[in-house]
MMTF fields as JSON, N, C-alpha, C and O atoms, coordinates in Angstrom:
{
  "mmtfVersion": "1.0.0",
  "mmtfProducer": "UNKNOWN",
  "numBonds": 331,
  "numAtoms": 332,
  "numGroups": 83,
  "numChains": 1,
  "numModels": 1,
  "chainsPerModel": [1],
  "groupsPerChain": [83],
  "chainIdList": ["A"],
  "bondAtomList": [4, 2, 8, 6, 12, 10, 16, 14, 20, 18, 24, 22, 28, 26, 32, 30, 36, 34, 40, 38, 44, 42, 48, 46, 52, 50, 56, 54, 60, 58, 64, 62, 68, 66, 72, 70, 76, 74, 80, 78, 84, 82, 88, 86, 92, 90, 96, 94, 100, 98, 104, 102, 108, 106, 112, 110, 116, 114, 120, 118, 124, 122, 128, 126, 132, 130, 136, 134, 140, 138, 144, 142, 148, 146, 152, 150, 156, 154, 160, 158, 164, 162, 168, 166, 172, 170, 176, 174, 180, 178, 184, 182, 188, 186, 192, 190, 196, 194, 200, 198, 204, 202, 208, 206, 212, 210, 216, 214, 220, 218, 224, 222, 228, 226, 232, 230, 236, 234, 240, 238, 244, 242, 248, 246, 252, 250, 256, 254, 260, 258, 264, 262, 268, 266, 272, 270, 276, 274, 280, 278, 284, 282, 288, 286, 292, 290, 296, 294, 300, 298, 304, 302, 308, 306, 312, 310, 316, 314, 320, 318, 324, 322, 328, 326],
  "bondOrderList": [1, 1, 1, 1, 1, 1, 1, 1, 1, 1, 1, 1, 1, 1, 1, 1, 1, 1, 1, 1, 1, 1, 1, 1, 1, 1, 1, 1, 1, 1, 1, 1, 1, 1, 1, 1, 1, 1, 1, 1, 1, 1, 1, 1, 1, 1, 1, 1, 1, 1, 1, 1, 1, 1, 1, 1, 1, 1, 1, 1, 1, 1, 1, 1, 1, 1, 1, 1, 1, 1, 1, 1, 1, 1, 1, 1, 1, 1, 1, 1, 1, 1],
  "groupList": [{"groupName": "MET", "atomNameList": ["N", "CA", "C", "O"], "elementList": ["N", "C", "C", "O"], "formalChargeList": [0, 0, 0, 0], "bondAtomList": [1, 0, 2, 1, 3, 2], "bondOrderList": [1, 1, 2], "singleLetterCode": "M", "chemCompType": "L-PEPTIDE LINKING"}, {"groupName": "THR", "atomNameList": ["N", "CA", "C", "O"], "elementList": ["N", "C", "C", "O"], "formalChargeList": [0, 0, 0, 0], "bondAtomList": [1, 0, 2, 1, 3, 2], "bondOrderList": [1, 1, 2], "singleLetterCode": "T", "chemCompType": "L-PEPTIDE LINKING"}, {"groupName": "PHE", "atomNameList": ["N", "CA", "C", "O"], "elementList": ["N", "C", "C", "O"], "formalChargeList": [0, 0, 0, 0], "bondAtomList": [1, 0, 2, 1, 3, 2], "bondOrderList": [1, 1, 2], "singleLetterCode": "F", "chemCompType": "L-PEPTIDE LINKING"}, {"groupName": "ASN", "atomNameList": ["N", "CA", "C", "O"], "elementList": ["N", "C", "C", "O"], "formalChargeList": [0, 0, 0, 0], "bondAtomList": [1, 0, 2, 1, 3, 2], "bondOrderList": [1, 1, 2], "singleLetterCode": "N", "chemCompType": "L-PEPTIDE LINKING"}, {"groupName": "GLU", "atomNameList": ["N", "CA", "C", "O"], "elementList": ["N", "C", "C", "O"], "formalChargeList": [0, 0, 0, 0], "bondAtomList": [1, 0, 2, 1, 3, 2], "bondOrderList": [1, 1, 2], "singleLetterCode": "E", "chemCompType": "L-PEPTIDE LINKING"}, {"groupName": "TYR", "atomNameList": ["N", "CA", "C", "O"], "elementList": ["N", "C", "C", "O"], "formalChargeList": [0, 0, 0, 0], "bondAtomList": [1, 0, 2, 1, 3, 2], "bondOrderList": [1, 1, 2], "singleLetterCode": "Y", "chemCompType": "L-PEPTIDE LINKING"}, {"groupName": "LEU", "atomNameList": ["N", "CA", "C", "O"], "elementList": ["N", "C", "C", "O"], "formalChargeList": [0, 0, 0, 0], "bondAtomList": [1, 0, 2, 1, 3, 2], "bondOrderList": [1, 1, 2], "singleLetterCode": "L", "chemCompType": "L-PEPTIDE LINKING"}, {"groupName": "ILE", "atomNameList": ["N", "CA", "C", "O"], "elementList": ["N", "C", "C", "O"], "formalChargeList": [0, 0, 0, 0], "bondAtomList": [1, 0, 2, 1, 3, 2], "bondOrderList": [1, 1, 2], "singleLetterCode": "I", "chemCompType": "L-PEPTIDE LINKING"}, {"groupName": "ASP", "atomNameList": ["N", "CA", "C", "O"], "elementList": ["N", "C", "C", "O"], "formalChargeList": [0, 0, 0, 0], "bondAtomList": [1, 0, 2, 1, 3, 2], "bondOrderList": [1, 1, 2], "singleLetterCode": "D", "chemCompType": "L-PEPTIDE LINKING"}, {"groupName": "SER", "atomNameList": ["N", "CA", "C", "O"], "elementList": ["N", "C", "C", "O"], "formalChargeList": [0, 0, 0, 0], "bondAtomList": [1, 0, 2, 1, 3, 2], "bondOrderList": [1, 1, 2], "singleLetterCode": "S", "chemCompType": "L-PEPTIDE LINKING"}, {"groupName": "GLN", "atomNameList": ["N", "CA", "C", "O"], "elementList": ["N", "C", "C", "O"], "formalChargeList": [0, 0, 0, 0], "bondAtomList": [1, 0, 2, 1, 3, 2], "bondOrderList": [1, 1, 2], "singleLetterCode": "Q", "chemCompType": "L-PEPTIDE LINKING"}, {"groupName": "LYS", "atomNameList": ["N", "CA", "C", "O"], "elementList": ["N", "C", "C", "O"], "formalChargeList": [0, 0, 0, 0], "bondAtomList": [1, 0, 2, 1, 3, 2], "bondOrderList": [1, 1, 2], "singleLetterCode": "K", "chemCompType": "L-PEPTIDE LINKING"}, {"groupName": "PRO", "atomNameList": ["N", "CA", "C", "O"], "elementList": ["N", "C", "C", "O"], "formalChargeList": [0, 0, 0, 0], "bondAtomList": [1, 0, 2, 1, 3, 2], "bondOrderList": [1, 1, 2], "singleLetterCode": "P", "chemCompType": "L-PEPTIDE LINKING"}, {"groupName": "GLY", "atomNameList": ["N", "CA", "C", "O"], "elementList": ["N", "C", "C", "O"], "formalChargeList": [0, 0, 0, 0], "bondAtomList": [1, 0, 2, 1, 3, 2], "bondOrderList": [1, 1, 2], "singleLetterCode": "G", "chemCompType": "PEPTIDE LINKING"}, {"groupName": "ALA", "atomNameList": ["N", "CA", "C", "O"], "elementList": ["N", "C", "C", "O"], "formalChargeList": [0, 0, 0, 0], "bondAtomList": [1, 0, 2, 1, 3, 2], "bondOrderList": [1, 1, 2], "singleLetterCode": "A", "chemCompType": "L-PEPTIDE LINKING"}, {"groupName": "VAL", "atomNameList": ["N", "CA", "C", "O"], "elementList": ["N", "C", "C", "O"], "formalChargeList": [0, 0, 0, 0], "bondAtomList": [1, 0, 2, 1, 3, 2], "bondOrderList": [1, 1, 2], "singleLetterCode": "V", "chemCompType": "L-PEPTIDE LINKING"}, {"groupName": "ARG", "atomNameList": ["N", "CA", "C", "O"], "elementList": ["N", "C", "C", "O"], "formalChargeList": [0, 0, 0, 0], "bondAtomList": [1, 0, 2, 1, 3, 2], "bondOrderList": [1, 1, 2], "singleLetterCode": "R", "chemCompType": "L-PEPTIDE LINKING"}],
  "groupTypeList": [0, 1, 2, 3, 4, 5, 6, 3, 6, 4, 7, 8, 8, 9, 6, 10, 7, 2, 4, 5, 5, 6, 11, 5, 6, 4, 4, 6, 9, 9, 11, 3, 2, 12, 2, 8, 4, 10, 6, 11, 6, 11, 13, 14, 13, 13, 11, 2, 7, 3, 9, 7, 8, 11, 1, 1, 5, 7, 3, 10, 4, 15, 10, 9, 4, 5, 6, 11, 6, 7, 8, 4, 6, 10, 6, 4, 6, 16, 11, 5, 16, 16, 16],
  "groupIdList": [1, 2, 3, 4, 5, 6, 7, 8, 9, 10, 11, 12, 13, 14, 15, 16, 17, 18, 19, 20, 21, 22, 23, 24, 25, 26, 27, 28, 29, 30, 31, 32, 33, 34, 35, 36, 37, 38, 39, 40, 41, 42, 43, 44, 45, 46, 47, 48, 49, 50, 51, 52, 53, 54, 55, 56, 57, 58, 59, 60, 61, 62, 63, 64, 65, 66, 67, 68, 69, 70, 71, 72, 73, 74, 75, 76, 77, 78, 79, 80, 81, 82, 83],
  "secStructList": [7, 7, 2, 2, 2, 2, 2, 6, 1, 7, 6, 6, 7, 2, 2, 2, 2, 2, 2, 2, 2, 2, 2, 2, 2, 2, 2, 2, 2, 2, 6, 6, 7, 7, 2, 2, 2, 2, 6, 6, 2, 2, 2, 2, 2, 2, 2, 2, 2, 2, 2, 2, 2, 2, 2, 1, 7, 7, 7, 2, 2, 2, 2, 2, 2, 2, 2, 2, 2, 2, 2, 2, 2, 2, 2, 2, 2, 2, 2, 2, 2, 2, 7],
  "xCoordList": [-13.006, -13.089, -12.769, -11.837, -13.543, -13.289, -12.219, -11.874, -11.703, -10.685, -11.25, -10.559, -12.491, -13.111, -13.268, -13.058, -13.632, -13.74, -12.373, -12.256, -11.351, -9.985, -9.618, -9.102, -9.884, -9.549, -10.323, -9.849, -11.507, -12.338, -12.11, -12.746, -11.207, -10.892, -10.296, -9.591, -10.587, -9.964, -8.463, -8.027, -7.689, -6.231, -5.667, -4.563, -6.42, -5.995, -6.127, -5.556, -6.872, -7.106, -5.945, -6.124, -4.759, -3.539, -3.492, -2.973, -4.011, -3.956, -4.686, -4.151, -5.905, -6.661, -5.986, -5.97, -5.438, -4.757, -3.534, -3.329, -2.73, -1.532, -1.911, -1.319, -2.902, -3.319, -3.832, -3.477, -4.665, -5.202, -4.088, -4.054, -3.177, -2.103, -1.198, -0.837, -0.834, 0.008, -0.717, -0.114, -1.998, -2.787, -2.894, -2.789, -3.1, -3.192, -1.889, -1.932, -0.739, 0.549, 0.773, 1.295, 0.387, 0.529, -0.317, 0.157, -1.566, -2.453, -1.983, -2.072, -1.493, -0.995, 0.111, 0.097, 1.048, 2.158, 1.737, 2.191, 0.887, 0.493, -0.395, -0.461, -1.077, -1.939, -1.212, -1.835, 0.11, 0.939, 0.662, 0.696, 0.391, 0.275, -0.781, -0.446, -2.051, -3.087, -3.208, -3.067, -3.472, -3.492, -4.491, -4.161, -5.693, -6.701, -6.269, -6.641, -5.494, -4.984, -3.791, -3.577, -3.022, -1.897, -2.375, -1.683, -3.55, -4.1, -4.339, -4.357, -4.518, -4.788, -3.516, -3.586, -2.373, -1.122, -0.797, -0.435, -0.917, -0.572, -1.514, -1.061, -2.799, -3.764, -3.566, -3.637, -3.316, -3.101, -1.817, -1.79, -0.764, 0.505, 0.425, 1.016, -0.311, -0.488, -1.227, -0.858, -2.273, -3.03, -2.135, -2.174, -1.341, -0.428, 0.584, 0.767, 1.239, 2.272, 1.659, 2.281, 0.453, -0.221, -0.56, -0.49, -0.927, -1.245, 0.008, -0.034, 1.116, 2.38, 2.744, 3.162, 2.584, 2.915, 2.04, 2.496, 0.803, -0.094, 0.317, 0.181, 0.822, 1.216, 2.549, 2.709, 3.491, 4.821, 5.345, 5.002, 6.146, 6.611, 7.533, 8.459, 7.261, 8.13, 8.411, 7.483, 9.667, 9.961, 9.542, 9.367, 9.39, 8.917, 9.805, 9.312, 11.095, 12.025, 11.738, 11.735, 11.501, 11.205, 9.866, 9.749, 8.867, 7.571, 7.708, 7.159, 8.435, 8.635, 9.375, 9.045, 10.361, 11.131, 10.24, 10.344, 9.368, 8.458, 7.519, 7.32, 6.948, 6.038, 6.781, 6.212, 8.039, 8.859, 9.075, 9.03, 9.306, 9.473, 8.201, 8.272, 7.061, 5.795, 5.693, 5.299, 6.046, 6.031, 6.968, 6.616, 8.155, 9.122, 8.598, 8.795, 7.934, 7.348, 6.28, 6.224, 5.435, 4.404, 5.018, 4.516, 6.082, 6.764, 7.32, 7.181, 7.941, 8.478, 7.372, 7.552, 6.24, 5.115, 4.553, 4.11, 4.567, 4.141, 5.073, 4.625, 6.352, 7.33, 7.114, 7.186, 6.856, 6.626, 5.407, 5.432, 4.344, 3.113, 3.369, 2.805, 4.213, 4.489, 5.202, 5.047, 5.984, 6.698, 5.726, 6.107],
  "yCoordList": [-7.606, -6.163, -5.753, -6.273, -4.827, -4.321, -3.24, -2.732, -2.9, -1.858, -0.517, 0.241, -0.215, 1.045, 1.089, 2.134, -0.023, -0.075, 0.157, 0.84, -0.419, -0.217, 1.26, 1.8, 1.911, 3.332, 4.2, 5.265, 3.749, 4.528, 4.185, 4.775, 3.235, 2.926, 4.158, 4.949, 4.3, 5.362, 5.115, 3.974, 6.147, 6.042, 5.446, 4.902, 5.546, 4.981, 3.461, 2.824, 2.88, 1.442, 0.725, 0.044, 0.9, 0.435, -1.082, -1.558, -1.841, -3.297, -3.765, -4.561, -3.275, -3.674, -3.166, -3.859, -1.97, -1.403, -2.25, -2.593, -2.586, -3.392, -4.763, -5.224, -5.41, -6.741, -6.707, -7.564, -5.719, -5.627, -5.381, -6.008, -4.468, -4.111, -5.311, -5.562, -6.041, -7.221, -8.281, -8.912, -8.481, -9.441, -8.983, -9.794, -7.69, -7.138, -7.399, -7.853, -7.118, -7.335, -8.818, -9.169, -9.669, -11.109, -11.573, -12.326, -11.125, -11.509, -10.913, -11.564, -9.697, -9.045, -9.886, -10.127, -10.324, -11.109, -12.535, -13.076, -13.139, -14.528, -14.652, -15.722, -13.578, -13.595, -13.066, -12.786, -12.93, -12.473, -11.026, -10.681, -10.193, -8.744, -8.308, -7.648, -8.67, -8.244, -6.718, -6.035, -6.209, -4.765, -4.054, -3.011, -4.582, -3.914, -3.807, -2.857, -4.765, -4.706, -3.752, -3.146, -3.617, -2.689, -1.255, -0.431, -0.96, 0.393, 0.818, 2.011, -0.132, 0.143, 0.355, 0.773, 0.07, 0.051, 1.382, 1.406, 2.471, 3.782, 4.156, 4.648, 3.927, 4.229, 3.362, 3.843, 2.074, 1.154, 1.505, 1.498, 1.811, 2.178, 3.489, 3.636, 4.451, 5.738, 5.595, 6.208, 4.78, 4.544, 3.876, 4.226, 2.926, 2.213, 3.165, 3.156, 3.978, 4.88, 5.943, 6.344, 6.4, 7.369, 6.755, 7.429, 5.481, 4.802, 4.634, 4.796, 4.309, 4.199, 5.551, 5.639, 6.594, 7.942, 8.33, 9.03, 7.884, 8.183, 7.406, 7.903, 6.182, 5.329, 5.763, 5.821, 6.064, 6.476, 7.477, 7.397, 8.387, 9.439, 8.883, 8.123, 9.273, 8.964, 10.29, 11.02, 10.6, 11.902, 11.922, 10.876, 13.104, 13.309, 12.618, 12.105, 12.597, 11.976, 10.485, 9.961, 9.811, 8.381, 8.136, 7.216, 8.948, 8.81, 9.007, 8.236, 10.032, 10.317, 9.179, 8.81, 8.633, 7.524, 6.303, 5.622, 6.02, 4.881, 5.072, 4.151, 6.253, 6.528, 6.494, 6.097, 6.905, 6.823, 5.356, 5.008, 4.51, 3.081, 2.468, 1.603, 2.915, 2.439, 2.85, 2.046, 4.098, 4.565, 3.733, 3.365, 3.438, 2.629, 1.212, 0.638, 0.648, -0.678, -0.666, -1.577, 0.352, 0.441, 0.543, -0.074, 1.3, 1.414, 0.061, -0.318, -0.651, -1.969, -2.964, -3.817, -2.861, -3.756, -3.469, -4.387, -2.208, -1.864, -2.52, -3.072, -2.448, -3.092, -4.612, -5.244, -5.171, -6.613, -7.033, -8.06, -6.236, -6.538, -6.537, -7.355, -5.63, -5.544, -6.782, -7.155, -7.413, -8.621, -9.748, -10.869],
  "zCoordList": [4.156, 4.079, 2.639, 2.026, 2.123, 0.776, 0.823, 1.89, -0.349, -0.419, 0.038, 0.719, -0.324, 0.113, 1.628, 2.243, 2.225, 3.682, 4.321, 5.338, 3.71, 4.196, 4.164, 5.143, 3.039, 2.914, 3.902, 4.298, 4.3, 5.218, 6.684, 7.558, 6.971, 8.365, 9.041, 8.415, 10.305, 11.09, 11.129, 11.275, 11.003, 10.949, 12.24, 12.242, 13.33, 14.615, 14.676, 15.561, 13.745, 13.747, 13.048, 12.038, 13.617, 12.961, 12.783, 11.774, 13.72, 13.599, 12.347, 11.577, 12.14, 10.947, 9.67, 8.653, 9.729, 8.557, 8.215, 7.051, 9.203, 8.965, 8.399, 7.423, 9.02, 8.575, 7.138, 6.329, 6.821, 5.466, 4.458, 3.399, 4.786, 3.855, 3.576, 2.426, 4.611, 4.416, 3.599, 2.73, 3.867, 3.093, 1.643, 0.723, 1.439, 0.087, -0.685, -1.828, -0.073, -0.739, -1.036, -2.095, -0.122, -0.33, -1.509, -2.36, -1.559, -2.654, -3.98, -5.022, -3.943, -5.159, -5.79, -6.997, -4.994, -5.541, -5.9, -6.908, -5.097, -5.366, -6.599, -7.203, -6.98, -8.171, -9.406, -10.43, -9.3, -10.409, -10.799, -11.981, -9.824, -9.98, -11.002, -11.985, -10.78, -11.733, -11.779, -10.765, -12.971, -13.19, -12.282, -11.717, -12.127, -11.304, -9.842, -9.153, -9.373, -8.002, -7.893, -6.843, -8.965, -8.971, -8.803, -8.205, -9.327, -9.236, -7.788, -7.488, -6.909, -5.497, -4.675, -3.519, -5.259, -4.509, -3.839, -2.663, -4.56, -4.001, -2.845, -1.811, -3.017, -1.956, -0.73, 0.401, -0.96, 0.156, 0.902, 2.133, 0.165, 0.787, 1.537, 2.606, 0.974, 1.643, 2.962, 3.964, 2.953, 4.188, 5.231, 6.411, 4.793, 5.688, 6.312, 7.529, 5.508, 6.026, 6.937, 7.92, 6.624, 7.495, 8.841, 9.869, 8.842, 10.094, 10.952, 12.171, 10.3, 11.048, 11.642, 12.796, 10.852, 11.335, 12.524, 13.429, 12.525, 13.644, 14.896, 16.014, 14.699, 15.81, 16.406, 17.625, 15.542, 15.967, 14.949, 13.77, 15.376, 14.481, 13.4, 13.682, 12.171, 11.036, 10.347, 9.998, 10.152, 9.542, 8.074, 7.448, 7.551, 6.177, 5.16, 4.155, 5.404, 4.456, 4.307, 3.193, 5.41, 5.372, 4.673, 3.864, 4.978, 4.316, 2.812, 2.026, 2.418, 0.996, 0.304, -0.823, 0.971, 0.4, 0.199, -0.821, 1.159, 1.04, -0.145, -0.936, -0.269, -1.381, -2.716, -3.732, -2.716, -3.925, -4.313, -5.493, -3.322, -3.59, -4.185, -5.059, -3.714, -4.273, -5.738, -6.582, -6.043, -7.434, -8.304, -9.425, -7.791, -8.534, -8.755, -9.826, -7.751, -7.892, -8.974, -9.8, -8.976, -10.003, -11.396, -12.336, -11.541, -12.82, -13.269, -14.432, -12.353, -12.688, -13.032, -13.902, -12.36, -12.671, -14.057, -14.747, -14.47, -15.833, -16.859, -17.864, -16.586, -17.479, -17.499, -18.552, -16.349, -16.218, -17.035, -17.713, -16.966, -17.718, -19.214, -19.939, -19.685, -21.128, -21.652, -22.815, -20.785, -21.208, -21.283, -21.621]
}
């Protein structure tokens, strides 16, 4: 499945969303965090958290905290790339 196909999955298709997201994170780390894959992190994480929210209720604070963690990870990856 391509990243665009992932983004276009119905939010109710949580199994495919979860599987793709976990595979994406695994590949991101195993390939030493390539820049082009880092660009997808926010979109992939947003789709994942929205799918969880559709499956079971997650309050806004938890969603915001998760998205904040994604932003922090992206910042750290930028620093990592510079080294």
